[in-house]
C-alpha positions in Angstrom: -36.6 -113.2 209.9 -38.1 -116.5 209.5 -38.3 -118.9 206.5 -41.8 -121.4 207.0 -41.3 -124.2 204.1 -44.7 -125.9 204.0 -44.4 -128.9 201.7 -47.5 -130.9 200.0 -47.8 -133.9 197.8 -48.3 -131.7 194.8 -46.5 -127.9 195.6 -44.5 -126.1 198.0 -44.9 -122.8 199.8 -42.3 -120.7 200.9 -43.2 -117.6 203.2 -41.4 -114.9 205.3 -42.3 -113.5 208.6 -40.5 -110.4 209.4 -41.2 -111.0 213.5 -44.6 -109.2 212.8 -46.4 -110.0 209.7 -46.2 -112.6 206.8 -44.1 -110.6 204.2 -44.2 -112.7 201.0 -45.2 -116.0 200.1 -44.0 -117.9 197.3 -45.4 -121.7 195.8 -43.3 -123.8 193.8 -44.1 -127.8 192.5 -42.9 -130.5 194.8 -40.4 -132.6 193.4 -39.1 -135.0 195.3 -35.9 -135.5 193.8 -35.0 -131.5 193.6 -31.6 -130.5 195.3 -30.6 -127.9 197.8 -28.9 -126.2 195.2 -31.5 -126.2 193.0 -33.9 -124.8 195.5 -31.5 -121.8 196.3 -30.9 -120.8 193.1 -34.5 -120.5 192.9 -35.4 -118.9 196.1 -32.2 -116.5 195.9 -33.6 -115.0 193.0 -37.3 -114.4 195.0 -36.0 -112.6 197.9 -34.0 -110.4 196.4 -37.0 -109.3 194.9 -37.9 -108.1 198.7 -34.8 -106.4 198.7 -33.0 -109.4 200.7 -30.7 -111.8 200.7 -30.3 -115.4 201.9 -28.2 -114.3 205.0 -31.2 -112.2 205.8 -33.2 -115.3 207.6 -32.6 -116.0 211.4 -34.8 -118.9 211.2 -36.0 -121.4 209.2 -39.1 -123.9 210.3 -40.1 -127.3 207.7 -43.3 -128.9 207.5 -43.1 -131.7 205.0 -45.6 -135.1 204.0 -42.8 -136.1 201.8 -40.1 -137.9 203.2 -37.3 -137.8 200.6 -37.4 -134.2 200.5 -36.9 -133.4 204.0 -32.9 -134.5 203.4 -32.5 -131.6 200.9 -34.6 -129.1 202.9 -32.9 -129.0 205.8 -29.1 -128.6 203.8 -30.7 -125.6 202.2 -31.1 -124.0 205.3 -27.7 -125.5 206.5 -25.7 -124.4 203.5 -27.3 -121.7 202.6 -29.2 -119.7 205.4 -27.1 -120.8 207.9 -29.3 -122.1 210.6 -30.3 -125.4 211.7 -34.0 -126.1 211.0 -37.0 -126.8 213.0 -38.5 -130.0 211.4 -42.0 -130.7 212.2 -41.8 -134.6 213.5 -38.1 -134.4 213.9 -36.7 -131.7 216.5 -39.5 -129.9 216.6 -41.8 -129.9 220.0 -45.6 -129.3 218.6 -46.9 -128.9 222.4 -50.0 -130.9 221.2 -51.4 -134.4 222.9 -51.2 -137.0 219.5 -54.7 -138.8 220.4 -54.8 -141.8 218.2 -53.0 -145.6 218.0 -49.9 -144.9 216.3 -49.0 -140.8 216.7 -46.0 -141.4 214.4 -48.6 -142.1 211.3 -50.0 -138.5 211.7 -48.8 -136.4 208.9 -47.1 -133.4 209.6 -49.4 -131.0 207.7 -52.3 -132.1 210.1 -50.5 -131.6 213.3 -49.3 -128.1 212.5 -53.3 -127.4 211.4 -54.3 -128.7 214.4 -51.8 -126.2 216.3 -52.8 -123.3 214.3 -56.9 -124.1 214.7 -56.6 -124.5 218.1 -54.4 -121.0 218.5 -57.1 -119.0 216.6 -60.3 -120.6 217.3 -60.8 -122.6 220.2 -62.0 -126.3 220.1 -63.5 -128.9 219.5 -63.1 -128.0 215.5 -63.1 -129.7 212.5 -60.4 -128.7 210.6 -60.8 -129.6 206.4 -57.6 -129.4 204.4 -58.1 -129.7 200.6 -55.5 -130.5 198.6 -53.7 -133.5 196.9 -56.0 -135.4 199.6 -58.9 -133.9 201.7 -58.5 -134.4 205.3 -61.0 -133.7 207.9 -59.3 -133.5 211.4 -60.7 -133.4 214.7 -59.1 -131.2 217.5 -60.3 -131.4 220.7 -61.9 -128.9 223.7 -58.1 -128.9 225.3 -56.2 -128.4 221.7 -55.6 -132.3 221.3 -55.3 -133.5 217.4 -57.9 -136.7 217.6 -57.7 -138.1 214.6 -59.9 -138.1 211.1 -60.5 -138.6 207.3 -58.6 -138.9 205.1 -60.3 -138.8 201.1 -58.9 -138.4 197.6 -58.4 -134.6 196.9 -61.0 -132.8 194.4 -58.0 -132.7 191.6 -57.4 -135.9 192.2 -60.6 -137.4 191.6 -60.4 -135.2 188.0 -58.0 -136.8 187.5 -58.8 -140.4 188.2 -61.5 -139.8 185.9 -59.4 -138.9 183.2 -57.1 -141.7 183.3 -59.3 -144.1 183.9 -62.3 -143.6 181.5 -60.7 -143.3 177.5 -63.6 -141.0 176.7 -63.4 -138.7 179.4 -61.0 -135.2 178.7 -58.5 -133.6 181.3 -60.7 -130.6 182.6 -60.1 -127.9 185.2 -62.1 -127.8 188.2 -64.5 -125.4 188.3 -67.9 -124.4 190.2 -70.6 -125.4 187.4 -73.4 -123.2 186.9 -76.1 -125.8 187.1 -76.2 -130.2 188.5 -77.4 -131.3 185.4 -74.3 -131.0 182.6 -75.3 -130.9 179.3 -71.9 -131.7 177.7 -69.2 -134.1 178.8 -67.1 -131.3 180.5 -70.0 -129.7 182.3 -70.9 -133.3 183.6 -67.7 -134.1 184.6 -67.7 -130.8 186.6 -71.0 -131.1 188.2 -69.8 -134.5 189.5 -67.1 -133.7 191.0 -67.6 -130.3 192.3 -71.2 -131.1 194.0 -70.2 -134.6 195.0 -67.4 -133.0 197.0 -70.1 -130.4 198.4 -71.8 -133.7 199.4 -68.9 -135.4 200.5 -68.2 -132.6 202.6 -72.0 -132.0 203.9 -72.1 -135.5 204.7 -68.4 -136.1 206.6 -68.9 -133.1 208.8 -72.5 -134.3 209.9 -71.3 -138.0 210.6 -68.6 -136.3 212.4 -70.5 -134.0 214.8 -72.9 -136.5 215.4 -70.2 -139.4 216.8 -68.2 -136.4 218.4 -71.3 -135.2 220.6 -70.6 -132.2 220.7 -70.9 -128.8 218.9 -67.7 -128.1 216.7 -66.8 -125.2 214.6 -65.6 -126.3 211.3 -62.6 -124.4 209.2 -61.4 -125.2 206.1 -58.1 -124.6 204.7 -55.8 -125.7 202.1 -54.9 -124.9 198.1 -58.2 -125.4 196.6 -60.7 -124.9 199.4 -61.7 -121.7 198.2 -63.3 -123.4 195.8 -66.0 -124.4 198.1 -66.9 -120.6 200.0 -70.1 -119.8 199.1 -71.1 -122.9 197.7 -72.2 -125.0 201.6 -73.1 -123.5 205.0 -71.2 -126.6 206.7 -68.2 -124.3 207.1 -68.1 -121.6 209.2 -64.6 -120.1 208.4 -62.4 -120.4 205.4 -58.6 -119.9 206.1 -56.2 -120.1 203.5 -53.0 -119.0 206.2 -54.1 -121.5 208.9 -51.0 -123.8 208.1 -48.4 -120.9 208.3 -49.8 -119.9 211.0 -49.8 -123.2 212.8 -46.0 -123.3 211.6 -45.2 -119.7 213.3 -46.8 -120.7 216.5 -44.7 -124.1 216.5 -41.5 -122.1 216.2 -42.4 -119.7 218.6 -43.0 -122.5 221.5 -39.3 -124.3 220.3 -37.6 -120.5 220.5 -36.2 -118.6 223.4 -38.2 -115.4 223.9 -35.2 -113.1 223.1 -35.2 -114.7 220.2 -38.7 -114.7 218.9 
């Protein structure tokens, strides 16, 4: 039984793989100060609902873009699961070449997505991951990570409007029925939603032009489902791409007899 922990800046995903399939997934808000003991109390109750205990896990893999949280997540695995975790960017071999000027600067989530995307769809690819930030990452025909683009996330943009402009309310992002808003909320939602569609379509077009080869476009991430059906620029929507990449990395680092 494998516990995969995928931590972004906003949410942390805990997922269970039983050797054949993903059997459970839970999300928690990311708090860098949360201790291993706090994680354990929360997780213990959820795995109990699955008929499991923390002793059921024989392996753990962690991908985090919040460096100050890794210590506590590692201690969660060591202290409560009694296993030494694989940590992306530390003791896990990815099996993928990182072709950027400073490979150490590539986020764990972006590298995991590259592995999951290439394993599932081949290459070359553009992988869009929409979360706190929206990333557009290029995966080569051989599976190498070749860099990309980082833009503010859609919810971050909506929050910035509310924070910086005194008269603009805090509103939820959703697809509006029309482009031209007839009130403040409708205007904000149209601007952010359709503005992001323009961002996505424009960057995909420019990346393809610069890359000079046909590329498949795959989208993943916490809010990516908002854009499904709103643009033809994205070929595939895959919400499980990241944890599938983590599973592949786990298998690459585990003897066949133990995988």
